[in-house]
N, C-alpha and C positions, 0 to 999 in steps of 0.2 A: 235868750235867757231861758234857764232851766228851772222848773219848779220841782223840788225834791221833798218827798215825804219820808223822813228817816224811820228805818226799821232796825233798831239797836239789837234785836233778838234774831239770831240766825235761825235757830230751831229750838223746840222743847222736847225733852226726852224724860218721860215718867215725871212730869211736873217740874223738871229741872231745866232752867233756861241757859242755853249757850249763847252768850253775847259776843258781838264782833269784837268789842274792846278787850274783853277778857281773853278771847282767842288770839288776838293780835299780840297781847302781852306774852302769851305762852309761845307763840311762833317766834317773837322777838327774842325771848330768852334762849330758845333752841338755836336760833341763827348765831347769837353772841357765843353760845357754848361751843358749837361745832366749828365756827370760824376762828374762834380764839385758840382752840386746840391745833387747828391746822396751822395758823400763823405762828404760834409759839414754838413749833418744832423748828422753825428757822433760826431761833435764838438758843444757842447752846447753853446759856446760863440758866434757862428756865427748865428744869428737869423734874417738876412735880407730876403726879399722876393725873389721869382724867377725872378720877373720883375727887381728888383734891381741887382741881379746877372747877368741878361742878359745885362743890361746897362753897368755894370762894365766891363764884358768881351768884349763888343762891343768897348768901349773906349780903352781898352787895345790893341785890334786888330788894331784900327785906329792908335794908338801911335806906335805900332810895325811896321806896313807898312810904316808910315812916316819916322821913324828913320832908318829903314832898307834901304830905298831909299837914305836918307841923307848920311849914312855912306858909301854906295856904290859910290855915286857922289863924295864925298870928299876923301875917302881913296883908291878907286879902280880905278877910271878913271877920276880924277879931270881935267887932261890936256885936255880931250875931252869936258867935260861938261862945262868947263870954257869959251869955245868958241861956245857952243851949249846950252845956258842957258835954253831955253824953253823945250828942250828934257829931262831936269831934272824931268819934271813933267809926263813924259810918262811912268809910271811904268809898263803898260802892254807890253812894248817892252823888258822887262827883266832888271835885274840889282838890286837885293835886297841882303843885307848883314844880315845874321842871327844875328850876334853880335850886329849890330845896332838895329835890331828888338827887341832883348832881352832888351836892354837899354830903348827903347821907350815903350815897353809893361810894364816894371817895373815902369817906371816914370809915365805914364798916370794912371796906376792902383793905384799907391801910392796916386796921387792927388785925384783920385775919392774916395778912402777909407778915406782919410783925411777929405774930404768935407762932407762925409756921416757918419762919426764916426764909420767906420768899421775897425776891426783889420786887418791891411794890411799884417803883417807877416803870420798870420794863413791863410788868403786868398791866399797868394802867395805859401805857402806850399802845398795847395791843387791844385791850378791851374796848377802848373808845372808838376803834375802827368799825367793828360790827355793830357797836351800840348805836352809831349813827343810823345804820339800816333799821335797827329795832325802833328807834324814834320816828323814823319815816312811816313805819307800820302803824305806830301809835297815833300819828296825825291822820292817817286814813280812817282809823277807828273813830276819831273825833268827828270827821265828815260824815260817816255813816250813822253816827249818833245824832247828828244835827245839833252840834254843840261847838262853842268856841269859833263861831262864824265871824265873817269879816264885816267891815264897815259898809254902809249903804253906798251903792255905786250904780252907774248906768252902763258899764262896759258890757260888750256883747256876751261874755262868758259868765255874767253874774248868775247867782243862784238864789232862788226864793225858797227858803226853808219853811216848811209848814209848822215847824216848832217855834218859829220866830213870831213873837207877839205882834210885831209891826207888819209882818208879811211883806217886807220890802226886799228888792234885789240887793244882794250883798256880794263882796268879794269872797271867793271860796278860799279864804286864807289857810284853811287846814291843808288844802292842796299845795299852796305856795310853801308852807312850812315843811311839808313832806318832801317836796322837790329840793328845798334847801338842805335837808338832812341827807338826801341821796348825794347832792353835790359835795358835802362835807366828806361823806364816806369815800367818794371817788378820789378827792384830793389827798386824804390821809392814806388810802390804800396804795396809790401810785407813789407817794412819797416813801412809804414803807418798803415797797418792792424796789424802787429805783435808787434809793439813797440810804434809808435808815439802816438796813441790814448790812450795809457796807461800811458804816461809820464805827469808830471806836466806841466801846461800851460806855466810857466816861463821858464821851461827847454827846451820845444819843439818849441817855437815860432821861426820861421825862419830856422829851422834846415833842413827841406827838401829842401828849397830854396838853401841853401848852398850846399847841397849834389847834387842838380841838376847842379849847376854852376860848381862844381868840376868835376862831372862825364862827363858832356857834353864837358867841355874844355879838359879833359884828352883823351876821346875817339876820339873827333874831331881832336885833334892834331895828333894822329896816323893814322887815316883814311885819313888825308890830304897827307900822303906819297903816297897814291894810286890814288889821284885825280889830274888831270892836272891843273897846276896853270893858273890863268887868263892870257891870252896872252898878255895884255897890261902891266902886271906887271912882269910876270915870277917869278922866285925865288928871294927872298930878302936876307938880311944879314944871314950868316951861312947857306945858302942854304934852308931856310924855306920860306914858302908862307905867304901871308898876313893873311890868316885864321889861320895858325898855330901860328902866334904871337898874334893874338887876343885870341886864345885858351889858350896860356900860360898865358896870362893876367887874363883869367877867372880862371885858376887853382890857380894862386897867390892870386887873390882876394877872392876866396873861403877859403883858408887857413887864410888870414888876418880876414875875417868875422868870421870864426869859433873861432879863438883865442880871438877875441874882445868879442864875445858872452860868451865864458867861463870866460873872465876876469870880465865882468859885473855880471855873476852869482856868481862868487867867492866874489866879492865886496859886493853884496847884502846879502850873507850869513854872512860875517863879520859884516856888519852894523846891521843885525838882531840879 
């Protein structure tokens, strides 16, 4: 068993703190930007500039953070924030929902693509590949911060966080989640290289996005069994956490989107 004393601050410079979590956000954004530009060159239909790609990803990040906070406030701790409204805007104090972030990133990116006449579905298919790596970095940031740790356990690799009020050995669920995101990246990247770029545009558009939604929802659902539920919520109906219910919704949504896509393709073939 490992005892870990979190140090969220990497270093201070002239009174300004450089924190691991913020640094990983920056690195994650750069990973998405550079890898997106590299992968998008393999799709002839995406001919926008690097500046336009940076602007698009920036607004996707802004939308993701905004909705991640919005979901957390309304779904995870509304009773508190309803009486501390101004604290809803203090995102640096923690409290972001991935599921809300995904909704916000997709929505803002869609609006940007629509305004700039860019194919949103092919953009989304590419973005989610490096985004999985960025999410893996974010979970490492959670571990270094000593937050979002796992449930109490006696496994040999358990970690006792000094920030834990109970000081009990727990699953390092942040590491599990980071590994899960790396696995999603590998699956999507291999699919992109081996099959996606060889498919017809009509058949492939939106496919990797659907796979990402399905894989993330499925893997997150199972990883949540090792993660401690939010103390203000605990476990909900059927003994599942809020994250698990949102993840189930992702899996169901992926199935619906996939069958809707197949239906449109079959309808187009019949019409032609």
